[in-house]
C-alpha positions in Angstrom: 44.9 -21.6 -29.7 42.5 -23.6 -27.4 42.9 -21.2 -24.6 42.2 -18.1 -26.9 39.1 -19.8 -28.1 37.9 -20.3 -24.4 38.8 -16.6 -23.5 36.9 -15.5 -26.7 33.7 -17.5 -25.9 33.8 -16.4 -22.2 34.1 -12.7 -23.2 31.2 -13.1 -25.8 29.0 -14.8 -23.0 29.7 -11.8 -20.8 28.9 -9.3 -23.4 25.6 -11.1 -24.3 24.6 -11.4 -20.7 25.4 -7.6 -20.2 23.4 -6.6 -23.3 20.5 -8.8 -22.2 20.4 -7.2 -18.7 20.7 -3.6 -20.0 18.1 -3.9 -22.5 15.1 -5.6 -20.9 12.3 -6.7 -23.0 8.9 -5.1 -22.5 6.9 -7.4 -20.3 3.7 -8.7 -21.9 0.8 -7.4 -19.7 -1.3 -10.5 -20.3 1.4 -12.7 -18.9 1.5 -10.5 -15.7 -2.2 -10.9 -15.1 -2.9 -14.3 -16.6 0.0 -16.5 -15.5 -1.6 -19.8 -16.2 -1.3 -19.1 -20.0 -3.4 -22.1 -20.9 -7.0 -21.6 -21.0 -9.9 -23.6 -22.5 -12.1 -20.8 -24.0 -15.8 -21.3 -24.6 -18.7 -19.5 -26.1 -21.0 -20.9 -23.4 -22.7 -18.7 -20.7 -23.7 -19.4 -17.2 -27.2 -19.5 -18.3 -26.7 -22.9 -20.2 -26.0 -24.7 -17.0 -28.3 -26.1 -14.3 -26.4 -24.5 -11.4 -24.5 -21.2 -11.2 -22.9 -19.0 -8.5 -21.6 -15.5 -8.1 -18.7 -15.6 -5.6 -17.1 -12.7 -3.7 -13.3 -13.1 -2.9 -11.7 -10.4 -0.8 -8.3 -9.1 -2.0 -5.9 -6.8 -0.3 -3.7 -5.1 -2.8 -2.5 -2.9 0.1 -2.9 -3.0 3.9 -2.3 -0.3 6.4 0.7 -0.4 8.7 2.3 1.7 11.5 -0.1 4.5 12.4 -2.6 3.6 9.8 -1.4 6.3 7.5 1.2 4.2 5.6 0.3 1.5 3.2 2.1 -1.7 2.3 1.6 -2.9 -1.2 1.0 -6.6 -1.9 0.8 -8.9 -5.0 -2.4 -10.9 -4.9 -3.0 -14.2 -6.7 -6.5 -15.3 -7.2 -6.7 -19.1 -7.7 -9.8 -20.9 -9.2 -9.8 -24.6 -8.6 -12.2 -27.3 -10.0 -12.3 -29.8 -7.1 -14.3 -32.4 -9.1 -12.5 -35.5 -10.5 -15.3 -35.9 -13.2 -17.1 -32.7 -14.1 -16.1 -29.6 -16.0 -17.2 -26.2 -14.8 -17.5 -22.8 -16.7 -16.1 -19.5 -15.4 -17.8 -16.6 -17.3 -16.5 -13.6 -15.3 -13.7 -12.9 -13.2 -13.9 -9.0 -12.5 -11.8 -7.0 -10.1 -13.4 -4.1 -8.0 -11.8 -1.5 -5.8 -12.7 -0.5 -2.3 -15.5 1.7 -3.4 -17.2 -1.1 -5.5 -16.0 0.3 -8.8 -15.1 -2.1 -11.5 -11.4 -1.8 -12.3 -10.7 -4.7 -14.6 -12.3 -7.6 -16.4 -9.9 -10.5 -16.4 -11.8 -12.5 -19.1 -13.0 -11.5 -22.4 -14.5 -14.8 -23.0 -15.7 -17.8 -20.8 -13.3 -20.5 -19.8 -13.7 -24.1 -19.0 -12.1 -25.7 -16.0 -11.7 -29.3 -16.5 -11.6 -31.9 -13.5 -9.0 -30.9 -11.1 -7.7 -28.1 -13.2 -7.0 -24.7 -11.7 -6.2 -21.2 -13.1 -4.8 -18.1 -11.5 -5.2 -14.3 -12.1 -2.7 -11.6 -10.5 -3.1 -8.2 -9.2 0.3 -6.7 -9.5 2.4 -5.3 -6.7 2.4 -2.0 -8.6 -1.4 -1.7 -8.9 -2.5 1.2 -6.6 -6.2 1.4 -7.4 -7.8 -1.5 -5.7 -6.9 -0.6 -2.2 -7.4 -2.5 1.1 -10.9 -3.3 0.3 -10.5 -4.6 -3.3 -12.3 -7.7 -4.3 -13.1 -10.2 -7.2 -16.5 -11.3 -8.4 -16.5 -14.7 -10.1 -19.5 -16.0 -12.2 -19.3 -19.8 -12.6 -21.5 -22.5 -13.5 -21.8 -26.4 -13.9 -24.4 -29.0 -14.5 -24.4 -30.2 -10.9 -24.9 -28.3 -7.8 -22.7 -30.8 -5.9 -19.5 -29.2 -7.6 -17.7 -27.4 -5.0 -14.8 -25.3 -6.5 -12.3 -23.6 -4.3 -11.7 -19.8 -4.8 -8.9 -18.3 -2.9 -6.7 -15.3 -3.0 -3.1 -15.3 -1.7 -1.5 -12.0 -0.8 2.3 -11.8 -0.6 4.9 -9.0 -0.2 8.6 -8.9 0.5 10.7 -5.9 1.6 14.3 -6.1 2.8 14.3 -9.1 5.0 10.7 -8.9 5.8 8.0 -11.0 4.3 4.2 -11.1 4.6 1.6 -13.6 3.3 -1.9 -14.5 4.0 -5.0 -16.2 2.4 -8.6 -15.2 1.8 -11.5 -17.5 0.7 -14.5 -16.9 -1.6 -17.9 -16.4 -0.2 -21.2 -17.3 -2.3 -23.2 -14.1 -2.7 -25.8 -15.4 -5.3 -27.0 -18.9 -6.4 -29.2 -20.1 -9.2 -30.6 -23.5 -9.8 -32.5 -24.4 -12.8 -35.2 -27.2 -12.2 -34.8 -30.2 -14.4 
């Protein structure tokens, strides 16, 4: 009797596993692009802070290989990191542009707060084909102190067969605003 029960449970687990594998659930697109899942939303804007920057981060959603006619697709993860141990910063916009400078996607509908030492990530999926090798992010952020120095980086990765490729880019400040006290 005990052996029959074990065989029955084993068979049931096998059937459940096969049903789960053959009937994949639809992936939530917000989870694919916003992997951090925990955001502190705010109604504030960068205009309400003493210091604000606009930062450009290069992203390679594809790169050329072989003769330059073939492209290799990459997954890109944009990481925003508040390096302060005391101060909170606001991120108002995280916008993704293609190689020609056309806006493809706004990653935030509302501003978010990054508390001390907090970080968030945004993903450009491996299957995204519009950005191209010259894609980029523009990030609008602000804080009450100009001494805050966040880190904005993009990590690009791809694996195919037994080959892997990864590299990192850093953000560059393209605009600054300081409000006199």
